[in-house]
PDB file as gemmi writes it, atoms N, CA and C in Angstrom:
CRYST1    1.000    1.000    1.000  90.00  90.00  90.00 P 1                      
ATOM      1  N   UNK A   1      -7.242   1.527  30.423  1.00  0.00           N  
ATOM      2  CA  UNK A   1      -6.633   2.793  30.737  1.00  0.00           C  
ATOM      3  C   UNK A   1      -5.145   2.727  30.405  1.00  0.00           C  
ATOM      4  N   UNK A   2      -4.655   3.745  29.746  1.00  0.00           N  
ATOM      5  CA  UNK A   2      -3.264   3.792  29.335  1.00  0.00           C  
ATOM      6  C   UNK A   2      -2.421   4.536  30.359  1.00  0.00           C  
ATOM      7  N   UNK A   3      -1.212   4.068  30.536  1.00  0.00           N  
ATOM      8  CA  UNK A   3      -0.282   4.746  31.441  1.00  0.00           C  
ATOM      9  C   UNK A   3       0.740   5.569  30.679  1.00  0.00           C  
ATOM     10  N   UNK A   4       0.499   5.744  29.398  1.00  0.00           N  
ATOM     11  CA  UNK A   4       1.425   6.522  28.589  1.00  0.00           C  
ATOM     12  C   UNK A   4       1.325   7.989  28.949  1.00  0.00           C  
ATOM     13  N   UNK A   5       2.475   8.618  28.975  1.00  0.00           N  
ATOM     14  CA  UNK A   5       2.501  10.064  29.201  1.00  0.00           C  
ATOM     15  C   UNK A   5       2.514  10.762  27.843  1.00  0.00           C  
ATOM     16  N   UNK A   6       2.399  12.058  27.861  1.00  0.00           N  
ATOM     17  CA  UNK A   6       2.494  12.813  26.622  1.00  0.00           C  
ATOM     18  C   UNK A   6       3.829  12.607  25.935  1.00  0.00           C  
ATOM     19  N   UNK A   7       4.893  12.476  26.734  1.00  0.00           N  
ATOM     20  CA  UNK A   7       6.229  12.229  26.177  1.00  0.00           C  
ATOM     21  C   UNK A   7       6.291  10.852  25.517  1.00  0.00           C  
ATOM     22  N   UNK A   8       5.641   9.861  26.131  1.00  0.00           N  
ATOM     23  CA  UNK A   8       5.594   8.519  25.536  1.00  0.00           C  
ATOM     24  C   UNK A   8       4.887   8.560  24.183  1.00  0.00           C  
ATOM     25  N   UNK A   9       3.775   9.247  24.137  1.00  0.00           N  
ATOM     26  CA  UNK A   9       3.016   9.363  22.893  1.00  0.00           C  
ATOM     27  C   UNK A   9       3.840  10.071  21.819  1.00  0.00           C  
ATOM     28  N   UNK A  10       4.528  11.133  22.190  1.00  0.00           N  
ATOM     29  CA  UNK A  10       5.359  11.871  21.244  1.00  0.00           C  
ATOM     30  C   UNK A  10       6.491  10.987  20.713  1.00  0.00           C  
ATOM     31  N   UNK A  11       7.110  10.201  21.577  1.00  0.00           N  
ATOM     32  CA  UNK A  11       8.186   9.298  21.159  1.00  0.00           C  
ATOM     33  C   UNK A  11       7.650   8.217  20.223  1.00  0.00           C  
ATOM     34  N   UNK A  12       6.491   7.680  20.548  1.00  0.00           N  
ATOM     35  CA  UNK A  12       5.849   6.681  19.703  1.00  0.00           C  
ATOM     36  C   UNK A  12       5.584   7.264  18.312  1.00  0.00           C  
ATOM     37  N   UNK A  13       5.035   8.449  18.250  1.00  0.00           N  
ATOM     38  CA  UNK A  13       4.742   9.116  16.973  1.00  0.00           C  
ATOM     39  C   UNK A  13       6.032   9.380  16.192  1.00  0.00           C  
ATOM     40  N   UNK A  14       7.084   9.788  16.876  1.00  0.00           N  
ATOM     41  CA  UNK A  14       8.363  10.057  16.218  1.00  0.00           C  
ATOM     42  C   UNK A  14       8.918   8.781  15.583  1.00  0.00           C  
ATOM     43  N   UNK A  15       8.878   7.679  16.321  1.00  0.00           N  
ATOM     44  CA  UNK A  15       9.365   6.399  15.809  1.00  0.00           C  
ATOM     45  C   UNK A  15       8.499   5.927  14.646  1.00  0.00           C  
ATOM     46  N   UNK A  16       7.195   6.042  14.778  1.00  0.00           N  
ATOM     47  CA  UNK A  16       6.279   5.636  13.714  1.00  0.00           C  
ATOM     48  C   UNK A  16       6.515   6.464  12.448  1.00  0.00           C  
ATOM     49  N   UNK A  17       6.709   7.764  12.595  1.00  0.00           N  
ATOM     50  CA  UNK A  17       6.992   8.619  11.441  1.00  0.00           C  
ATOM     51  C   UNK A  17       8.300   8.227  10.766  1.00  0.00           C  
ATOM     52  N   UNK A  18       9.310   7.911  11.574  1.00  0.00           N  
ATOM     53  CA  UNK A  18      10.609   7.517  11.029  1.00  0.00           C  
ATOM     54  C   UNK A  18      10.489   6.196  10.259  1.00  0.00           C  
ATOM     55  N   UNK A  19       9.728   5.247  10.793  1.00  0.00           N  
ATOM     56  CA  UNK A  19       9.529   3.963  10.114  1.00  0.00           C  
ATOM     57  C   UNK A  19       8.735   4.152   8.824  1.00  0.00           C  
ATOM     58  N   UNK A  20       7.738   4.989   8.861  1.00  0.00           N  
ATOM     59  CA  UNK A  20       6.934   5.257   7.670  1.00  0.00           C  
ATOM     60  C   UNK A  20       7.788   5.899   6.585  1.00  0.00           C  
ATOM     61  N   UNK A  21       8.609   6.873   6.961  1.00  0.00           N  
ATOM     62  CA  UNK A  21       9.493   7.522   5.995  1.00  0.00           C  
ATOM     63  C   UNK A  21      10.461   6.515   5.377  1.00  0.00           C  
ATOM     64  N   UNK A  22      10.956   5.599   6.182  1.00  0.00           N  
ATOM     65  CA  UNK A  22      11.935   4.618   5.708  1.00  0.00           C  
ATOM     66  C   UNK A  22      11.328   3.630   4.719  1.00  0.00           C  
ATOM     67  N   UNK A  23      10.043   3.340   4.844  1.00  0.00           N  
ATOM     68  CA  UNK A  23       9.416   2.339   3.983  1.00  0.00           C  
ATOM     69  C   UNK A  23       8.576   2.942   2.865  1.00  0.00           C  
ATOM     70  N   UNK A  24       8.390   4.237   2.859  1.00  0.00           N  
ATOM     71  CA  UNK A  24       7.502   4.863   1.879  1.00  0.00           C  
ATOM     72  C   UNK A  24       7.965   4.635   0.445  1.00  0.00           C  
ATOM     73  N   UNK A  25       9.252   4.744   0.189  1.00  0.00           N  
ATOM     74  CA  UNK A  25       9.764   4.543  -1.170  1.00  0.00           C  
ATOM     75  C   UNK A  25       9.475   3.118  -1.652  1.00  0.00           C  
ATOM     76  N   UNK A  26       9.678   2.139  -0.787  1.00  0.00           N  
ATOM     77  CA  UNK A  26       9.412   0.743  -1.155  1.00  0.00           C  
ATOM     78  C   UNK A  26       7.921   0.524  -1.406  1.00  0.00           C  
ATOM     79  N   UNK A  27       7.079   1.098  -0.572  1.00  0.00           N  
ATOM     80  CA  UNK A  27       5.629   0.972  -0.769  1.00  0.00           C  
ATOM     81  C   UNK A  27       5.201   1.620  -2.081  1.00  0.00           C  
ATOM     82  N   UNK A  28       5.754   2.771  -2.396  1.00  0.00           N  
ATOM     83  CA  UNK A  28       5.440   3.431  -3.660  1.00  0.00           C  
ATOM     84  C   UNK A  28       5.891   2.583  -4.848  1.00  0.00           C  
ATOM     85  N   UNK A  29       7.068   1.992  -4.748  1.00  0.00           N  
ATOM     86  CA  UNK A  29       7.572   1.128  -5.823  1.00  0.00           C  
ATOM     87  C   UNK A  29       6.659  -0.077  -6.029  1.00  0.00           C  
ATOM     88  N   UNK A  30       6.243  -0.703  -4.950  1.00  0.00           N  
ATOM     89  CA  UNK A  30       5.352  -1.864  -5.056  1.00  0.00           C  
ATOM     90  C   UNK A  30       3.988  -1.477  -5.603  1.00  0.00           C  
ATOM     91  N   UNK A  31       3.502  -0.293  -5.222  1.00  0.00           N  
ATOM     92  CA  UNK A  31       2.217   0.183  -5.736  1.00  0.00           C  
ATOM     93  C   UNK A  31       2.293   0.401  -7.252  1.00  0.00           C  
ATOM     94  N   UNK A  32       3.392   1.009  -7.725  1.00  0.00           N  
ATOM     95  CA  UNK A  32       3.564   1.226  -9.162  1.00  0.00           C  
ATOM     96  C   UNK A  32       3.662  -0.106  -9.905  1.00  0.00           C  
ATOM     97  N   UNK A  33       4.358  -1.079  -9.306  1.00  0.00           N  
ATOM     98  CA  UNK A  33       4.479  -2.403  -9.929  1.00  0.00           C  
ATOM     99  C   UNK A  33       3.108  -3.064 -10.063  1.00  0.00           C  
ATOM    100  N   UNK A  34       2.299  -2.992  -9.029  1.00  0.00           N  
ATOM    101  CA  UNK A  34       0.957  -3.577  -9.072  1.00  0.00           C  
ATOM    102  C   UNK A  34       0.096  -2.885 -10.129  1.00  0.00           C  
ATOM    103  N   UNK A  35       0.236  -1.576 -10.259  1.00  0.00           N  
ATOM    104  CA  UNK A  35      -0.527  -0.843 -11.275  1.00  0.00           C  
ATOM    105  C   UNK A  35      -0.091  -1.252 -12.681  1.00  0.00           C  
ATOM    106  N   UNK A  36       1.223  -1.415 -12.904  1.00  0.00           N  
ATOM    107  CA  UNK A  36       1.714  -1.853 -14.218  1.00  0.00           C  
ATOM    108  C   UNK A  36       1.189  -3.242 -14.553  1.00  0.00           C  
ATOM    109  N   UNK A  37       1.206  -4.138 -13.564  1.00  0.00           N  
ATOM    110  CA  UNK A  37       0.715  -5.489 -13.801  1.00  0.00           C  
ATOM    111  C   UNK A  37      -0.773  -5.467 -14.132  1.00  0.00           C  
ATOM    112  N   UNK A  38      -1.515  -4.668 -13.407  1.00  0.00           N  
ATOM    113  CA  UNK A  38      -2.950  -4.560 -13.666  1.00  0.00           C  
ATOM    114  C   UNK A  38      -3.192  -4.010 -15.069  1.00  0.00           C  
ATOM    115  N   UNK A  39      -2.425  -2.997 -15.452  1.00  0.00           N  
ATOM    116  CA  UNK A  39      -2.561  -2.416 -16.788  1.00  0.00           C  
ATOM    117  C   UNK A  39      -2.216  -3.428 -17.878  1.00  0.00           C  
ATOM    118  N   UNK A  40      -1.309  -4.344 -17.610  1.00  0.00           N  
ATOM    119  CA  UNK A  40      -0.932  -5.364 -18.580  1.00  0.00           C  
ATOM    120  C   UNK A  40      -1.967  -6.486 -18.644  1.00  0.00           C  
ATOM    121  N   UNK A  41      -2.613  -6.770 -17.542  1.00  0.00           N  
ATOM    122  CA  UNK A  41      -3.585  -7.860 -17.486  1.00  0.00           C  
ATOM    123  C   UNK A  41      -4.888  -7.475 -18.173  1.00  0.00           C  
ATOM    124  N   UNK A  42      -5.307  -6.235 -18.056  1.00  0.00           N  
ATOM    125  CA  UNK A  42      -6.598  -5.821 -18.616  1.00  0.00           C  
ATOM    126  C   UNK A  42      -6.721  -6.101 -20.124  1.00  0.00           C  
ATOM    127  N   UNK A  43      -5.728  -5.766 -20.951  1.00  0.00           N  
ATOM    128  CA  UNK A  43      -5.871  -6.101 -22.380  1.00  0.00           C  
ATOM    129  C   UNK A  43      -5.961  -7.607 -22.638  1.00  0.00           C  
ATOM    130  N   UNK A  44      -5.241  -8.398 -21.845  1.00  0.00           N  
ATOM    131  CA  UNK A  44      -5.316  -9.851 -22.008  1.00  0.00           C  
ATOM    132  C   UNK A  44      -6.698 -10.368 -21.655  1.00  0.00           C  
ATOM    133  N   UNK A  45      -7.311  -9.775 -20.642  1.00  0.00           N  
ATOM    134  CA  UNK A  45      -8.673 -10.179 -20.261  1.00  0.00           C  
ATOM    135  C   UNK A  45      -9.643  -9.890 -21.403  1.00  0.00           C  
ATOM    136  N   UNK A  46      -9.454  -8.759 -22.063  1.00  0.00           N  
ATOM    137  CA  UNK A  46     -10.312  -8.427 -23.212  1.00  0.00           C  
ATOM    138  C   UNK A  46     -10.041  -9.381 -24.377  1.00  0.00           C  
ATOM    139  N   UNK A  47      -8.765  -9.633 -24.657  1.00  0.00           N  
ATOM    140  CA  UNK A  47      -8.393 -10.492 -25.776  1.00  0.00           C  
ATOM    141  C   UNK A  47      -8.969 -11.896 -25.627  1.00  0.00           C  
ATOM    142  N   UNK A  48      -8.888 -12.440 -24.419  1.00  0.00           N  
ATOM    143  CA  UNK A  48      -9.344 -13.809 -24.186  1.00  0.00           C  
ATOM    144  C   UNK A  48     -10.757 -13.867 -23.615  1.00  0.00           C  
ATOM    145  N   UNK A  49     -11.432 -12.734 -23.616  1.00  0.00           N  
ATOM    146  CA  UNK A  49     -12.833 -12.624 -23.184  1.00  0.00           C  
ATOM    147  C   UNK A  49     -13.061 -13.223 -21.799  1.00  0.00           C  
ATOM    148  N   UNK A  50     -12.211 -12.827 -20.890  1.00  0.00           N  
ATOM    149  CA  UNK A  50     -12.368 -13.222 -19.487  1.00  0.00           C  
ATOM    150  C   UNK A  50     -12.997 -12.027 -18.790  1.00  0.00           C  
ATOM    151  N   UNK A  51     -14.277 -12.124 -18.497  1.00  0.00           N  
ATOM    152  CA  UNK A  51     -15.015 -10.960 -18.027  1.00  0.00           C  
ATOM    153  C   UNK A  51     -15.368 -10.993 -16.545  1.00  0.00           C  
ATOM    154  N   UNK A  52     -14.930 -12.006 -15.841  1.00  0.00           N  
ATOM    155  CA  UNK A  52     -15.213 -12.031 -14.415  1.00  0.00           C  
ATOM    156  C   UNK A  52     -14.586 -10.817 -13.748  1.00  0.00           C  
ATOM    157  N   UNK A  53     -15.206 -10.383 -12.691  1.00  0.00           N  
ATOM    158  CA  UNK A  53     -14.691  -9.220 -11.988  1.00  0.00           C  
ATOM    159  C   UNK A  53     -13.315  -9.522 -11.403  1.00  0.00           C  
ATOM    160  N   UNK A  54     -12.414  -8.561 -11.554  1.00  0.00           N  
ATOM    161  CA  UNK A  54     -11.073  -8.698 -11.001  1.00  0.00           C  
ATOM    162  C   UNK A  54     -11.135  -8.668  -9.481  1.00  0.00           C  
ATOM    163  N   UNK A  55     -10.217  -9.362  -8.832  1.00  0.00           N  
ATOM    164  CA  UNK A  55     -10.156  -9.274  -7.361  1.00  0.00           C  
ATOM    165  C   UNK A  55      -9.904  -7.836  -6.936  1.00  0.00           C  
ATOM    166  N   UNK A  56     -10.407  -7.498  -5.801  1.00  0.00           N  
ATOM    167  CA  UNK A  56     -10.264  -6.146  -5.275  1.00  0.00           C  
ATOM    168  C   UNK A  56      -8.796  -5.848  -5.019  1.00  0.00           C  
ATOM    169  N   UNK A  57      -8.330  -4.681  -5.472  1.00  0.00           N  
ATOM    170  CA  UNK A  57      -6.943  -4.264  -5.288  1.00  0.00           C  
ATOM    171  C   UNK A  57      -6.865  -3.375  -4.058  1.00  0.00           C  
ATOM    172  N   UNK A  58      -6.025  -3.737  -3.123  1.00  0.00           N  
ATOM    173  CA  UNK A  58      -5.880  -2.959  -1.896  1.00  0.00           C  
ATOM    174  C   UNK A  58      -5.271  -1.607  -2.204  1.00  0.00           C  
ATOM    175  N   UNK A  59      -5.934  -0.559  -1.787  1.00  0.00           N  
ATOM    176  CA  UNK A  59      -5.454   0.803  -2.029  1.00  0.00           C  
ATOM    177  C   UNK A  59      -5.113   1.456  -0.712  1.00  0.00           C  
ATOM    178  N   UNK A  60      -3.914   1.995  -0.651  1.00  0.00           N  
ATOM    179  CA  UNK A  60      -3.496   2.682   0.567  1.00  0.00           C  
ATOM    180  C   UNK A  60      -3.893   4.106   0.544  1.00  0.00           C  
TER     181      UNK A  60                                                      
END                                                                             
């Protein structure tokens, strides 16, 4: 059982939203970097005939 009040929940959500906003640009940058790396690796896999399945890429 939680002892949080509605005000506590609202404050928690406000802080969480502020933290998410602060880190969103960095997360987007890292996501684009991972996509570029994946796009660069795929042709090399074809060139060197490495056909094993790629590790699963975490998607947000």
